[in-house]
Structure formats: structure tokens, C-alpha cells
Kinemage of the C-alpha trace (Angstrom):
@kinemage 1
@onewidth
@group {chain A} dominant
@subgroup {mainchain}
@vectorlist {calphas} color= white
{ca unk a 1} P -6.445 7.644 -8.860
{ca unk a 2} L -3.679 7.937 -6.278
{ca unk a 3} L -0.928 10.448 -6.677
{ca unk a 4} L 2.726 9.460 -6.633
{ca unk a 5} L 3.062 11.112 -3.213
{ca unk a 6} L 0.308 8.928 -1.748
{ca unk a 7} L 1.863 5.806 -3.240
{ca unk a 8} L 5.285 6.673 -1.813
{ca unk a 9} L 3.854 7.330 1.652
{ca unk a 10} L 1.838 4.100 1.561
{ca unk a 11} L 4.833 2.091 0.389
{ca unk a 12} L 7.012 3.640 3.081
{ca unk a 13} L 4.519 2.772 5.800
{ca unk a 14} L 4.186 -0.814 4.577
{ca unk a 15} L 7.971 -1.169 4.380
{ca unk a 16} L 8.347 0.200 7.896
{ca unk a 17} L 5.697 -2.171 9.256
{ca unk a 18} L 7.330 -5.178 7.597
{ca unk a 19} L 10.740 -4.094 8.835
{ca unk a 20} L 9.481 -3.826 12.393
{ca unk a 21} L 8.211 -7.387 12.230
{ca unk a 22} L 11.863 -8.467 12.272
{ca unk a 23} L 12.619 -6.542 15.478
{ca unk a 24} L 11.812 -9.342 17.919
{ca unk a 25} L 15.402 -9.761 19.133
{ca unk a 26} L 16.183 -6.046 19.344
{ca unk a 27} L 16.509 -3.988 22.511
{ca unk a 28} L 13.918 -1.291 23.212
{ca unk a 29} L 16.440 1.390 22.280
{ca unk a 30} L 17.137 -0.307 18.936
{ca unk a 31} L 13.404 -0.612 18.261
{ca unk a 32} L 12.863 3.068 19.098
{ca unk a 33} L 15.696 4.024 16.746
{ca unk a 34} L 14.170 1.992 13.906
{ca unk a 35} L 10.679 3.372 14.498
{ca unk a 36} L 11.999 6.934 14.716
{ca unk a 37} L 13.930 6.531 11.484
{ca unk a 38} L 10.887 5.123 9.684
{ca unk a 39} L 8.535 7.824 10.889
{ca unk a 40} L 11.145 10.500 10.210
{ca unk a 41} L 11.676 9.262 6.649
{ca unk a 42} L 7.968 9.398 5.874
{ca unk a 43} L 7.549 12.796 7.541
{ca unk a 44} L 10.623 14.217 5.801
{ca unk a 45} L 9.393 12.997 2.438
{ca unk a 46} L 5.902 14.397 2.951
{ca unk a 47} L 7.116 17.755 4.267
{ca unk a 48} L 9.481 18.251 1.322
{ca unk a 49} L 7.051 17.134 -1.359
{ca unk a 50} L 8.593 13.705 -1.912
{ca unk a 51} L 12.225 14.786 -1.944
{ca unk a 52} L 14.666 11.911 -1.360
{ca unk a 53} L 16.938 14.295 0.517
{ca unk a 54} L 14.024 15.201 2.794
{ca unk a 55} L 13.368 11.502 3.433
{ca unk a 56} L 17.014 10.803 4.285
{ca unk a 57} L 17.219 13.877 6.522
{ca unk a 58} L 13.982 12.934 8.246
{ca unk a 59} L 15.225 9.377 8.797
{ca unk a 60} L 18.448 10.654 10.340
{ca unk a 61} L 16.690 13.072 12.683
{ca unk a 62} L 13.985 10.550 13.566
{ca unk a 63} L 16.567 7.858 14.276
{ca unk a 64} L 18.470 10.110 16.649
{ca unk a 65} L 15.295 11.138 18.453
{ca unk a 66} L 14.111 7.521 18.654
{ca unk a 67} L 17.484 6.460 20.022
{ca unk a 68} L 17.290 9.034 22.804
{ca unk a 69} L 13.727 8.191 23.896
{ca unk a 70} L 13.717 6.483 27.276
{ca unk a 71} L 11.073 3.836 27.848
{ca unk a 72} L 10.204 2.426 31.232
{ca unk a 73} L 8.920 -1.113 31.591
């Protein structure tokens, strides 16, 4: 049986993947911000044992980092 933590992480990953499907019209910087926020939210939640505050903090930090990433294409 899956633990609540595993279910939350799985649901977060699925939500992030579905959200990114709607990113077709976004700039690369916007996409990086969204990806960073999604990854940060999952990481923050996992690192703090499922804390909502950890997820929000992780999303904020991840979004800022994603926004600052420079991609070359």
C-alpha cells in the first residue's frame, strides 16, 4: 500500500506534467519558471515530510531559479 507521501508526490508530478502540456504558447523563460516551481514544490514537500509550507517555499525558490536559467537555442 502506498503511503500518503508517495501519493502526494505522484499527484504533484502528474499535475505538473498536465500543467506543462498547456505551455505551448509560453516563452522559454516562462516555461523554465513553471518547471522550476513544479520541481521546487515537489522537492520542498518531500524534504519537509509533506509540509504545505515546505511545498510553497520550494515552489517559490524553484520558480525564481527557473526564471533565472538562461537557455540557448
